[in-house]
C-alpha positions, 0 to 999 in steps of 0.5 A: 196406438204410439202411447200404447207400444211406448208403455209396453216397451217401459214394462218389458224390463221390469218383467224381465228382472222378475224372470231372471230373479226367478230363474237363479233362485230356482238354479239354486244360486241362493241360499234360503235366507237370501230374500230376507237378506235383500230386504233389510238391504233395501229397507234399511239402506238403498230405499232411504237413499233413494228417496233422500236423493230423489227429493234432492234431485227432483224437486224445489221449494218453489215447485212444491208450492206452485204445485200444491193443488195437485196434492189435493187430487191425489192426497184426496184419491189415495184416501178414498182408495184406502177407505174402499180397500178397508171397506172390502176387507171387512165386508170380504172378511179378508184373513188375518195377514193379508188384509194389508196387503189387500188394502194397499193394492187399492191405494198404493201404485208402482211409482218408482219401478214402472210409474216414473220410467213410463212417465218419462217415456210418454211425457218426457221431462215437462211431465215431471213435476206432475209425476213428482206429486203423485210420487210424494203422495205415494211415498207418504202413504206408503210410508204412513197408512200402508206400512201401518196396515201391513205392520199391524196386519199379523198373526200376533195382533190377536195378542197384542192389538196396539199400533206398533208406534216404531213403525210410525216413522220407518227407515225409508221415510226418514230418507224423505224427512232428511231430504225435506229438511236439506231442500227447505234449508238448503244445506249442501250434500258434499259430491262424495256423500252424494254419488254414495247415495245414488249408487245405494238408491240405484239398487232399490229398482233391480233388488225390489224386482229381482227379490219378487222372482226369487219369492216366486220361485221359492213359493213354486207359483203357489202364490200365484193362485187366483182366488178371490181375494187376489181378484178383488185385490187386483180389481182394486188397483186396475179398476176401482183406483183409477175410477176414483182417480178419474172422478176426483179429476171431475169434482175438482172441475166442477168445484172450479179448481184447475187440472191440466190436461197433462196433468190428468193424464199423469194421474191416471196413468200413474194411478193404474200402474201395478202394486208397489214392488215393496209390499212382499217385503213389507209383509215378510217384515211384518210375518204376514201372508208373504205368499198373497202379497208376492203373488198378487204384486206379481199378477199385476205386473203381469196385468200391467202390461196390458192395462196401462197402455190402454189407459194411456191411449184412452187419456192421451 
């Protein structure tokens, strides 16, 4: 029961931030263009800074090598989730503008805004290395496969169905690339620059959650409707994704690969968190169905309050 209540307490601030964003928009504090401005600030400034600082703060070359097996588990699980989501999107004929967000719900979890606070609350710093493996896998999947799926899922796709190559390496992912380069070659970062990037990166969590609240308010909760695409997307996030991670863990055990108890617990918890808060921002940039994306992410945040504590209790 302790794991259950700890999980609930960790998630509540996230829900409060979404509510604050919703209320501020309802009270008319923001112009209609403000949400787009937040989107650009997060995508082009705050998120790249956050990823860069996180790589240098939490990772070492030795740690990457020691935990390399973890990448096998998480990468395999994420790929299987993408494939499952893609097959279901075709089978259910999910309409253009929704497909990218729909598929991402299966594979991409909220490791930054929900996963890290939960991990620290449940496992402490000793669980951080395993969390970082999932975080890195999730980050790479988000800014490669995930962003490509969303960027090319637009109404204009019928006119030009070519992959948007300029989005293969989006600005947030460059933060990871440069962070890895600085880490491997031991390039020092001046304290002033590091502090500046840290301040910028710290804006990602509150701004992204406020953004969800603002968009929800502008949509007057029309986006938070429980249609078929929303239901199946949520099923993928909270049932199919954890199930796939469970099966992968069992498979690697049968094949003789070692996975520790804590490692298994962390991967299961991370795979069952809410959808990524940046999904509506990516969909907005791609001119997709932002109401659907905002709705399904908002609902996943609410459901997460009950599902994650349950998963944490079961695996711990």
